[in-house]
C-alpha positions in Angstrom: -29.9 50.9 -133.1 -33.1 50.3 -132.2 -33.6 49.6 -128.5 -35.9 46.0 -128.2 -39.6 46.9 -126.7 -40.2 44.5 -123.6 -43.4 42.6 -123.5 -44.8 40.6 -121.0 -46.8 38.3 -123.0 -43.4 37.3 -124.9 -43.1 33.6 -125.9 -41.5 32.6 -123.1 -44.2 33.3 -120.6 -46.6 31.8 -123.4 -44.8 28.6 -123.0 -44.9 28.5 -119.2 -48.6 28.8 -119.3 -48.5 26.4 -121.6 -46.8 24.0 -119.8 -48.9 24.7 -116.4 -51.9 24.0 -118.7 -50.6 21.1 -120.1 -49.6 20.2 -116.4 -53.1 20.5 -114.9 -54.6 18.4 -117.9 -51.6 15.7 -117.0 -52.9 15.4 -113.5 -56.5 15.1 -114.1 -56.5 12.8 -116.7 -54.2 10.7 -114.1 -56.7 11.4 -111.2 -59.6 10.4 -113.7 -58.1 7.4 -114.5 -57.5 6.2 -110.9 -61.1 7.1 -109.6 -62.4 5.1 -112.8 -60.5 2.1 -111.9 -62.1 2.2 -108.2 -65.6 2.8 -109.1 -65.0 -0.7 -111.5 -63.3 -2.4 -108.4 -66.6 -1.6 -106.7 -68.9 -2.0 -108.9 -67.7 -5.4 -110.1 -68.7 -7.2 -107.0 -72.3 -5.7 -107.0 -72.7 -6.7 -110.4 -71.3 -9.9 -109.4 -74.1 -10.4 -106.4 -76.7 -9.0 -109.0 -75.9 -11.9 -111.3 -75.8 -14.2 -108.9 -79.5 -12.9 -107.4 -80.6 -12.9 -110.7 -79.7 -16.5 -111.3 -81.3 -17.8 -108.1 -84.7 -15.6 -109.2 -84.4 -17.2 -112.5 -84.4 -20.9 -110.9 -86.9 -20.3 -108.5 -89.5 -19.5 -111.2 -88.5 -22.7 -112.4 -89.3 -24.4 -109.2 -92.4 -22.7 -108.9 -93.7 -23.6 -112.5 -92.8 -27.4 -111.6 -94.6 -26.9 -108.1 -97.7 -25.4 -110.1 -98.0 -28.7 -112.5 -97.4 -30.6 -109.7 -100.3 -29.4 -108.0 -102.3 -29.3 -111.3 -101.8 -32.9 -111.4 -102.6 -33.8 -107.6 -106.1 -31.9 -108.2 -106.5 -33.8 -111.2 -105.5 -36.9 -109.3 -108.1 -36.2 -106.4 -111.1 -35.3 -108.8 -110.6 -38.8 -110.4 -110.4 -40.1 -106.8 -113.4 -38.2 -105.9 -115.4 -39.4 -108.7 -114.8 -42.9 -107.9 -115.5 -42.4 -104.5 -118.9 -41.3 -105.5 -119.3 -44.2 -107.3 -118.0 -46.8 -104.5 -120.8 -45.0 -101.8 -123.4 -45.3 -104.0 -122.5 -48.8 -105.1 -122.6 -49.3 -101.2 -125.8 -48.1 -100.3 -127.5 -50.0 -103.0 -125.7 -53.3 -102.0 -126.7 -52.2 -98.4 -130.5 -51.5 -99.1 -130.4 -55.1 -100.6 -129.2 -56.5 -97.7 -131.0 -54.7 -95.1 -134.6 -56.3 -97.2 -133.0 -59.8 -96.9 -132.1 -59.3 -93.2 -135.5 -57.9 -92.1 -137.0 -61.4 -92.9 -134.2 -63.5 -91.1 -133.4 -61.1 -87.9 -136.2 -62.0 -85.8 -135.2 -65.9 -86.0 -131.3 -65.3 -86.1 -131.6 -63.3 -82.5 -133.6 -65.7 -81.0 -131.5 -68.9 -82.1 -128.5 -67.0 -81.0 -130.2 -66.2 -77.6 -131.1 -69.8 -77.2 -126.9 -70.6 -77.7 -126.1 -68.2 -75.7 -128.4 -69.8 -72.7 -127.5 -73.4 -73.3 -123.6 -72.1 -73.1 -124.4 -70.3 -69.9 -126.0 -73.2 -68.5 -123.1 -75.7 -69.8 -120.7 -73.6 -68.0 -122.9 -73.2 -64.8 -122.8 -76.9 -64.7 -119.4 -77.4 -65.2 -118.3 -74.7 -62.2 -120.7 -76.4 -60.2 -119.7 -80.3 -60.7 -116.1 -78.7 -60.1 -117.0 -77.0 -56.8 -118.9 -79.6 -55.1 -118.4 -83.1 -54.5 -121.1 -84.4 -56.7 -124.1 -82.8 -58.6 -126.8 -82.7 -56.3 -125.1 -81.5 -52.9 -126.3 -78.3 -52.8 -129.6 -78.0 -55.0 -130.0 -74.4 -56.6 -126.8 -72.9 -54.1 -123.1 -72.6 -55.6 -121.8 -73.4 -51.8 -123.5 -74.9 -48.6 -123.7 -73.4 -45.4 -125.8 -75.6 -43.2 -125.4 -74.2 -39.6 -126.4 -75.6 -36.3 -129.2 -78.2 -36.9 -129.7 -76.5 -40.6 -131.5 -73.7 -39.3 -132.6 -70.9 -41.3 -133.3 -67.9 -40.0 -136.3 -65.4 -42.1 -133.9 -62.1 -42.3 -135.7 -59.8 -44.9 -132.2 -59.4 -46.6 -132.8 -58.9 -50.7 -130.6 -61.0 -52.0 -131.4 -60.4 -55.7 -129.3 -58.3 -58.3 -127.0 -58.8 -61.1 -124.1 -56.9 -59.3 -123.7 -57.6 -55.6 -121.1 -56.1 -53.6 -120.3 -56.7 -50.2 -118.7 -54.6 -47.3 -116.8 -55.8 -44.7 -115.7 -54.1 -41.5 -112.5 -55.1 -40.6 -111.8 -52.7 -37.7 -110.3 -53.1 -34.6 -114.2 -52.9 -32.9 -115.2 -56.0 -34.5 -112.7 -58.0 -32.0 -115.4 -57.4 -28.9 -118.7 -56.0 -28.4 -117.1 -53.5 -25.4 -114.7 -50.9 -25.5 -112.7 -52.8 -22.4 -112.7 -55.8 -24.7 -111.7 -54.6 -27.5 -108.6 -52.8 -25.8 -107.7 -55.9 -24.2 -107.7 -57.8 -27.7 -106.0 -55.3 -29.2 -102.7 -56.2 -27.9 -102.9 -60.1 -28.2 -101.2 -61.9 -31.0 -103.1 -62.0 -34.5 -104.5 -65.8 -34.3 -106.0 -64.6 -31.2 -107.6 -61.6 -32.8 -108.6 -63.8 -35.7 -110.5 -66.4 -33.1 -112.3 -63.2 -31.5 -116.1 -64.6 -31.2 -117.5 -61.4 -32.6 -115.1 -61.6 -35.7 -116.2 -65.3 -36.1 -119.4 -64.2 -36.2 -119.3 -62.0 -38.9 -117.2 -64.3 -41.0 -120.3 -67.0 -40.7 -122.4 -64.4 -41.7 -120.3 -63.6 -44.9 -120.3 -67.4 -45.2 -123.9 -67.8 -45.4 -124.7 -64.7 -47.8 -122.2 -66.1 -50.3 -124.5 -69.0 -50.4 -127.4 -66.7 -51.0 -125.8 -65.5 -53.6 -127.6 -65.9 -57.6 -126.4 -68.2 -59.4 -126.4 -66.1 -62.8 -125.6 -62.8 -60.8 -121.8 -61.3 -60.0 -120.2 -60.3 -56.9 -117.4 -58.4 -55.0 -116.6 -59.0 -51.4 -114.4 -55.9 -49.6 -113.2 -55.6 -46.2 -112.3 -52.0 -44.8 -111.1 -50.4 -41.8 -108.9 -47.2 -42.2 -109.0 -48.3 -46.3 -111.1 -50.5 -48.6 -109.7 -53.4 -50.7 -111.0 -56.7 -52.1 -110.1 -60.1 -50.4 -108.6 -61.5 -53.7 -105.6 -59.1 -54.7 -105.4 -57.9 -57.9 -109.2 -57.7 -58.4 -109.9 -54.5 -57.5 -112.6 -52.5 -59.4 -113.7 -55.8 -61.5 -117.0 -58.1 -60.6 -116.3 -62.1 -59.9 -118.8 -64.8 -61.3 -120.8 -66.2 -58.2 -120.8 -69.7 -60.1 -117.5 -70.3 -60.3 -117.3 -72.2 -56.9 -113.5 -72.7 -56.7 -113.1 -68.8 -56.5 -116.1 -68.1 -54.3 -114.6 -70.7 -51.9 -111.1 -68.9 -52.1 -112.8 -65.7 -50.8 -114.4 -67.1 -48.1 -111.2 -69.0 -46.8 -109.0 -65.4 -46.9 -111.7 -63.5 -45.3 -110.9 -66.2 -42.2 -107.3 -65.3 -42.3 -108.5 -61.6 -42.0 -106.8 -59.9 -38.8 -109.3 -57.1 -37.3 -107.6 -53.8 -36.6 -106.9 -50.0 -36.9 -110.3 -47.6 -37.1 -113.3 -47.5 -39.2 -113.8 -44.9 -42.3 -117.0 -45.9 -43.8 -116.5 -43.0 -46.8 -113.5 -44.9 -48.3 -115.7 -48.2 -48.4 -118.5 -46.6 -49.8 -116.5 -44.5 -52.9 -114.9 -48.4 -53.4 -118.3 -49.1 -54.3 -118.6 -46.1 -56.1 -115.5 -46.5 -58.2 -116.2 -50.1 -59.6 -117.8 -50.0 -63.6 -120.3 -51.1 -63.6 -121.5 -49.8 -60.3 -123.8 -52.3 -58.2 -127.2 -52.6 -57.8 -127.4 -54.0 -54.7 -124.7 -53.7 -51.6 -124.8 -55.6 -48.4 -122.7 -53.4 -45.4 -121.6 -55.7 -42.4 -120.5 -53.6 -39.4 -120.9 -52.6 -35.6 -121.5 -48.8 -35.5 -120.6 -45.3 -36.7 -117.6 -44.6 -38.6 -114.4 -43.3 -36.5 -112.6 -41.3 -39.1 -113.1 -39.8 -42.8 -110.8 -40.5 -45.7 -108.0 -39.6 -43.8 -106.8 -40.8 -40.2 -107.8 -37.4 -37.7 -105.1 -36.6 -35.2 -107.9 -36.4 -32.5 -107.5 -39.4 -29.8 -111.1 -39.2 -29.1 -114.0 -39.0 -31.9 -117.1 -37.7 -30.4 -120.7 -38.8 -30.8 -121.6 -36.0 -32.8 -118.5 -36.2 -35.0 -119.3 -39.7 -35.6 -122.6 -38.6 -36.5 -121.2 -36.2 -39.1 -118.6 -38.7 -40.5 -121.4 -41.2 -41.5 -123.6 -38.2 -43.0 -120.4 -37.6 -45.4 -120.1 -40.9 -46.3 -123.4 -41.5 -47.3 -122.9 -39.0 -49.7 -119.9 -41.2 -51.3 -122.9 -44.1 -52.1 -123.6 -44.7 -55.5 -126.6 -43.2 -56.2 -130.2 -45.2 -56.3 -128.6 -48.5 -54.9 -130.3 -50.2 -52.1 -128.0 -50.7 -49.0 -128.8 -53.7 -47.0 -127.8 -53.6 -43.0 -126.4 -55.9 -41.1 -125.6 -54.2 -37.8 -123.6 -56.3 -34.9 -123.8 -55.2 -31.3 -121.4 -52.5 -30.2 -121.7 -50.9 -26.2 -121.5 -47.0 -26.6 -122.7 -46.6 -29.9 -126.4 -45.4 -29.5 -127.1 -43.5 -32.6 -125.7 -46.2 -35.0 -128.9 -48.5 -34.8 -131.4 -45.5 -36.0 -128.5 -44.1 -38.4 -128.1 -47.3 -40.2 -132.2 -48.2 -40.3 -132.6 -44.7 -42.0 -129.9 -45.6 -44.8 -131.4 -48.9 -45.6 -135.1 -47.2 -45.6 -133.9 -44.4 -47.7 -131.9 -46.2 -50.4 -134.7 -49.1 -50.3 -132.8 -51.8 -48.3 -133.4 -53.6 -45.3 -132.0 -53.9 -42.0 -131.1 -57.0 -39.7 -129.1 -57.0 -36.4 -128.2 -60.5 -36.0 -128.3 -62.6 -32.7 -125.5 -64.0 -31.8 -126.6 -67.7 -32.9 -127.2 -66.5 -36.5 -126.7 -67.9 -38.8 
């Protein structure tokens, strides 16, 4: 019997190779299927996000179209409104031209009539106030108040009482208690009633009383007292002008001055700043004082103020005055201040005002 030949590539080996190849193919198919599933899972989320963004973009385009349509409508309405406004402006201009022709014919007569009416009304109000502030219509003549003095004496002072807005500054510092330094030291330790009764202070109060009788009836006025600060005699009237023909108010002003107690130092710059701050600014200033200032805007820590220092304070205060306003000085006597008279006289001359140093029995 013939022996069978051995072959390495027999059927059994081929079968094994075939099985191995099949296994590999099966493994590839399984792996590939799992990779596809994983990719589909990842891309599904991205596709959802893309779809959402596409929907938002579509909505945005719709909104943009609506906005464009609205804008076009607004532009169209604006064009119509502009056309109407031009027509109205043209019509108004035509009517104004017609009215101007009529007004030119009657303007002069209307202004004259209105001025006459205003003058009549002002005179009527002045007469009513005068009647309310006096005991009879003819008591005081052309004066709003009466000040006869002793024996009805009147002195020629040279004071210029004119002006539409008259500002009166009254020195109410401690130096107004007496003519001498010793007298001031002695009197400033007295009670308020005795300070008020000081002869020098009463002299000044009488001077202001007389000044108020000389004010023009058609003018306005204000009275401030000053020492370390400056303030109006009537509270609530700071920075305001008062009517001269208001007799009750003018009487109240003088009455309040009689109750003021002279005290503290003298700040002339604060007094002049008060005159500068009132609006409209005054056109005539009256200053009643007895010497050069002893302090600036703020109180000095020094106990004594030299003559040179007081002159410097005076020069600084003059710079605070409102421009182009006459300053009329009524200077009372005070010992130990020789430069005061010349300084205030020069101020009166420079500002085109007047200077007056009253005697003890004036006014």
